[in-house]
C-alpha positions as CSV (number, residue, x, y, z in Angstrom):
1,M,16.3,-26.6,1.9
2,I,16.4,-24.5,-1.4
3,V,12.7,-24.0,-1.4
4,F,12.9,-22.7,2.2
5,I,15.5,-20.2,1.2
6,I,13.5,-18.9,-1.9
7,C,10.4,-18.9,0.6
8,F,12.5,-16.7,3.1
9,F,13.7,-14.2,0.8
10,A,10.1,-13.8,-1.1
11,F,8.8,-13.1,2.5
12,L,11.8,-10.8,3.4
13,L,11.1,-9.0,0.1
14,N,7.6,-8.5,0.8
15,I,8.2,-7.0,4.4
16,V,10.8,-4.9,2.9
17,S,8.9,-3.6,0.0
18,Y,5.9,-2.7,2.5
19,K,8.2,-0.7,4.9
20,F,9.5,1.4,2.0
21,T,6.1,2.5,0.9
22,K,5.1,6.0,1.7
23,Y,1.5,7.5,1.1
24,S,1.0,11.5,1.1
25,V,-2.4,12.9,1.1
26,Y,-2.5,16.5,-0.2
27,K,-5.2,19.0,-0.9
28,K,-6.2,17.6,-4.4
29,R,-4.2,14.6,-4.8
30,L,-3.1,11.4,-3.3
31,V,0.5,10.4,-3.8
32,D,2.3,6.8,-3.1
33,S,6.0,6.3,-3.4
34,Y,7.5,3.1,-3.0
35,G,11.1,1.4,-3.7
36,I,14.6,0.9,-2.5
37,I,17.0,0.8,-5.4
38,Y,14.3,1.9,-8.1
39,K,12.1,4.5,-6.8
40,S,8.4,4.9,-8.5
41,R,5.6,7.4,-7.6
42,S,2.1,7.5,-8.7
43,T,-0.5,10.2,-8.3
44,L,-4.2,9.9,-8.0
45,L,-6.4,13.2,-8.4
46,F,-9.4,13.3,-6.1
47,F,-11.8,14.6,-8.6
48,K,-11.2,11.3,-10.6
49,V,-12.3,9.1,-7.8
50,D,-15.7,7.5,-8.2
51,N,-16.2,5.0,-5.4
52,V,-14.3,4.6,-1.8
53,F,-14.5,1.1,-0.3
54,F,-13.5,0.7,3.2
55,S,-12.9,-2.7,5.0
56,E,-12.1,-3.3,8.7
57,G,-12.0,-6.6,10.3
58,L,-11.7,-7.6,13.9
59,L,-8.1,-7.2,14.3
60,N,-8.2,-3.9,12.5
61,K,-10.9,-2.6,15.0
62,V,-8.3,-3.5,17.8
63,F,-5.4,-1.8,16.3
64,N,-7.5,0.9,15.0
65,N,-6.6,0.5,11.2
66,G,-8.2,-0.7,8.1
67,S,-8.1,-0.9,4.1
68,I,-9.3,1.6,1.6
69,R,-9.7,1.0,-2.1
70,L,-10.4,3.9,-4.4
71,S,-12.0,3.5,-7.8
72,T,-11.5,6.0,-10.6
73,T,-13.3,6.6,-13.9
């Protein structure tokens, strides 16, 4: 029973952290902000991006979304 409760709270924390993540795209940078109690923000300048990787599976095509991974120098 205790293992179930721990797994449930871990799952709930994962959903809550996903819901409170915000990405903003500006002219020269990408900013991601996340957190509920402790807010954090990081910035990626576009001129530092080396490669862009895009991934889209079958369900992603149905829901018109995907994953983007940026690698920097």
